[in-house]
C-alpha positions, -999 to 999 in steps of 0.1 A, spaced: -416 -496 -275 -399 -461 -271 -426 -455 -244 -411 -481 -223 -379 -461 -216 -395 -428 -206 -415 -448 -183 -416 -431 -146 -397 -460 -132 -369 -461 -157 -368 -423 -152 -361 -430 -112 -337 -452 -119 -318 -435 -142 -320 -403 -120 -306 -423 -93 -278 -437 -110 -264 -400 -127 -275 -378 -96 -247 -374 -65 -261 -385 -31 -277 -363 -7 -243 -360 11 -223 -347 -15 -251 -325 -26 -250 -311 9 -211 -305 3 -213 -288 -27 -242 -262 -15 -221 -255 17 -192 -250 -9 -214 -222 -26 -225 -205 2 -190 -200 15 -176 -166 9 -144 -165 -12 -115 -160 10 -87 -139 2 -53 -149 5 -32 -137 33 -5 -118 13 -32 -96 -3 -52 -90 31 -15 -81 49 -6 -64 18 -42 -39 23 -34 -36 57 0 -20 54 -13 -2 25 -39 21 43 -14 22 71 12 34 49 -16 60 34 -25 72 69 8 80 77 10 101 45 -18 121 49 -5 133 88 26 136 74 21 159 46 -5 177 65 23 184 89 43 197 62 15 216 47 11 237 81 44 243 91 56 254 58 57 289 65 82 285 95 103 261 74 103 288 48 115 316 74 141 290 86 155 286 51 158 322 46 177 325 76 203 299 68 205 313 34 216 348 46 238 331 73 257 311 44 259 344 23 279 361 54 300 331 57 310 331 19 318 367 17 341 366 49 358 333 33 363 356 -1 377 385 17 418 382 13 433 385 47 462 407 50 492 381 54 524 399 69 555 401 47 579 381 66 609 396 50 602 430 69 600 417 97 580 414 127 
């Protein structure tokens, strides 16, 4: 009697009881077909990182091309600072107040 269990009618009945309906199968298919969405925080973070990287490239390239001019400005400022320090270090002759004016 084991053959009666595997009859086509029994197979159809068992499949209809165990399988989901067509609507739920369609919903499952739509779930698989949808592209996985990324979190909003990650999207915003990616955009800000891209903008920051672009700004960094522009800023550093500007610094690279103006390095010689900045170096010359620093040298002039250093020379002026050294001259000012020498002026401060030289003693100023103070009049002796006892000897008179």
